[in-house]
N, C-alpha and C positions, 0 to 999 in steps of 0.2 A: 356932107352925109357921114353918118356913122353907123359903122356895120353892128348888128347885134345878133346873136346865136342863142336859142334856146335847144337844150339839150334833154332828150326824154329817154328813159329805160325801161325795157318791159321783160319781164319774166315770161317766156313763152308757154303756151298750154301744153304743148310738147315739143321734144327735143327734135332738133334737125339733124340728120346724117350729112355730115359735111366730108368728103373725101377729097384731101388736098396735101400738097406740100407742107410741112410744119412751118415755112416762111412765108408762105402765102398770104397775101392781105384779103381780107373780106370786107373791104370797104368798097360801097358802090354810091355813085352820085347822080342826081338828077336835077331838074329844074321843074318845080311845080307851083303854079299860080303865082310866078314871080319871085319865088323862093328857091334859094340854094339849099339843096338837100343832100345830106349822106346818111347812109345806113350801114352800121356795122353789125355782122354776126359774130356773137361772142363765143368761140370755141372755149368754154369752160366745164365742159365734161370731163370728169377724171378719167376715165376709161377710154381705151384706144385699140383700134384694130390695126396691125401692120399687114400690109399686103406682101405675100412672099417675094422677094427680088426686087421690091420696089421701095423708094422712099416715101410713098403716098402712106398716109394713114387716115383712119376714118374715126372722127371724134364728135363729139355731141354739142351743137350749138344750143345753148338753153335759155340765151337772153338777146335780146334786139336793142340797139341803141341807135337814137335818131337824132340827128343835128339840123336844125331848121334856121337859116340865115337870111338876113334882108338887111338892106342899107335904109335907116331910119333919117328922117330929117334934123332930128336933134339929138345932142348926146343924153345919156343917162344923167338925171339930176344927181347931184352930189348928195351924200347924207351928212347933214350938218349937225352940230350940238345943239340941245335943246335949251342951254342955258341952266340946267339943273345937273349937270355932271352925266346926262343920258346922250342920246341920238334921236334925232327927229327924222324919220324914216317916210314921213307921209307922202313927200313930192315925188320920190323915187317910186313907191308903192302905188300910186295913182298913175304914174307914167308908164308902168308896166302892165297893171291891169287893162289899160286901154288898148294895148298891144297884144298882149297873150291871147285872146281868142283867134286871131289870124295865124298864129304860130301853131296854136293847137289843132286847129281844122286841117291844116297841112299835114302835121305829123299824124293825125287820125287816118287821112287819106293815105298817106305812104305805109304806116304799117298795116293797113287792110289789103294794100296792094301785095305786100310781101307775104303776107298770110294767105292770100289766094294764090298766088305763085306756087307755094310749098304744097298747099293743099290740094290743088287741080293739076299742076304741072309735074311737080315730083311726088305726088302720091302720098305725102305724109299724112298720117291719120290723127286723130284727137285735136285738129285745130278748129278754132273758134276766131271769128273777126271781134275785134275789139269795140267798145261803145266809148262814148267821150267821157262818161262818169267812171269809167277805170281808172284805178289809183295811179296808173303810169302817167296820166295826163296832168296830175297835180304836182306842184311844186318843180318845174324844170329848173336845170342849171342853168342861169344866164350868164353869158360871156361878152364884153365888150370887145371893141375893135383891137385893143392892144392885147387880147388873151386873157383879160382878167376876170375873175369871177365877181358877179354882182351880186350883193344881199339884196335880196327882193324886198324886204322889210315885212315880209308876212309868211308865215307858213300854212298852209291849208291841210286840214285834217279831211280825209274821205270816209264814207260811210254809206254803205247802200241803205236806201230807205225802205222800209216795209210797204207793199202795196196794200191799200185799203180794199177790205172785202168788196166783192163785186165781180161782175163779169170778167174784168180785167186779169182776174187769177188764173182763168181758165181752169176752173175746178180744183185748183189747189186748196188743200184743207190745212185748218189749223190743227196741230197736235194736241189734243186734250187728255184728260183723265181718263176720259170714256174710252180711249184707245189703248190703254194701258194693258188690258188683258189681252187684245189682239196682238199686240207686238209680243208679249211674253208668249203667247201661242206660236208665233211666227219663228221666235228663237228656238223653240222646241221642234217645230215640224216643217220649217222652210215655207216657202210659198209657192203657189203654181201661177204662172204669169202666161195667160192666153196670148196668141198672136195679135189679137185686135188690140189688146192693151198696150203691147209693144209699140204698135203703129201709133197709138193714141198719145203714148209718150213721146215719140218721135215728133209729132206733130204739135205737141205743145211747146218743146224746145224750138222748133221751126219758126212759129209764131214768135215767140220770145226774141229770137235772133233775125227777125224780118225778114225770114226766108218763106214768103207767104205762098209762092207757087208750090213749093215742095209741101209746106203744110196743107194744102188743098188736096194733092195728091195722096198723102199718109191718111187724112180724115176720111177720103172716100174709100181707100183701102180698108182701114180698119172697119167701116161700115160693112163693106162688101164681105169680108171675112166673117164678121160676128153674124151677119144675116144669113149667108148660105149655111154656116155651121150650125145655125139652129134650124134650119129648114131641112139639111141634107146631112144629117150625122152620118157617119160611115156604119154605124151598128144598126141603121135603119134599112128597110127593104128600099123606101125612096131615095136614101144616101147611096145605096149600092146602084140602083138604076141611073141616077144622076151622075154618078162617077162614070159610068160605062158609057153613056151617052155624050158626055163631055170629053171623054177620051176619044170617042168616034167623030168629035166635033159636029155631032148631031144637034146640040143643045146651046143656046145662048139666051139667059135670063137675066132680065134687067132687074137690079137690087130694088128699085122703085116699085116694081111690080109685086115683087115677093113682099113688100110691106104692106100692100093693099089687099088686091084679090085672092092671091095664094094664102095669105094669111088667115083671112076667113075661112077658108077651107081647113087649114091645118090648125087654127086655135080657135075659130069661133068669133073672132074679132080681128080687125085691121088696125094699123099703126094710123093709117089715116083717119079711119072714123075716131079711134081714141083719142088722137092729139095732132088735130089738122093742121094747126100752126108749125109745130115741129116738122110734121112731115113734108110741108112745103118748103121750108129751110133745108131739109136733107136733099130735096129733090132739087133745089138751087144749086146746092153742093155739088151734086154730080154734073149739073149742066157746066158749072165752072170747070169742075176736072175735065170734061171733055175738052175745054177750050184750051186749057193748060197743056193736055197731052197732044192735042192735034195741031195747035198754032201758038202755043207758048204765051197766050194772052189772059190776065185775070178779069174775065168778063162773064157774064151770063145773060139769057134773056129771061125776063119774070114772066108773071102768069098773064101780064097784058103785052108781051112781045117786045118790052122795052128793053134796050141793053143796060145793063148796071155794072158798074165797077167794082172790084173787090176791094176792101179796106180792111184796116184791123177791126174795125167795127163790126163788119161784115163777119168777119172770122170769129169774133167771141160769140155773135148770134148763132152761127152755125155750130160752134161748140156746144152751147147750151142745148141745140137741138139734138145733135149727136148723143149727148149724154142722156138725153130722155129716150132715144131709141136704144141706147144700150140698156137703160132700166126696163124698158118695155120687154125687150128680149128677154132679158135676165127672168122676169116675172112669170112668162110664159114656160121656159125651160124648168121652173121650179114646181110648175103644176103637172 
């Protein structure tokens, strides 16, 4: 058996506050999926805070180093000469490429466990979980059982691919010459961001980060805020009455009802009549929201009373329908 170690190093999305003695080790060990793993928090923040009368110091850890080790059945192949004064690295490259996915998978799992600990237990803000395509998982440092660094025979360059146009973009737009005047105007006058647009932006991030339960809640909140603000603006008599009754807990209006019957009275048309397909999908979104809020499950019952699971394709469909609702509301607010 031959011990092999792959070491990965990551720049953290946000610094971690570490309060320790200067000589304290920040190395942690675990066994994960048959691999021995060590994690090092690297205190490389320049500034520090000293506690009065103590040797403890608060420093920033801005990088994470993860080493993943396992016993392999064979030794790393030697790099041999190619007979032309160079080196033939093919055999070692192929050998490492077969093993690397297992090491990367464990590193990804461990790194995200660390991220979740600091995000939810230590309340560190602005942390995000890593994806396997992040640059930190490219080109690990390979070490053999003798502690010698192994040349992998290949260096991988990483670059995020642009996603093609379509629903997967979740409304993301291409910046074209047609937007130049808008950007210039914003530079001069700033931009107003309504509350529902903030929630939609958060939902977009949640979908891309595969936090789908959160995305369902955020999309539903965006719809509720936009619809109720359209119907019950504070400047209107209806808005003042609604706010009074709501404060007295005397009123509870379902958003889906506002988009249909109430809309006909207020605007002379309803979202259900104007875009029945999108209306139905928004209805499903709120059904799923209730399941997430009450039971923590990503399911809903469709119009045939069949239980449906929510997946990425479902969220993309709902995103398109929510966008249609926002456009419909905007058109009525301008008339």
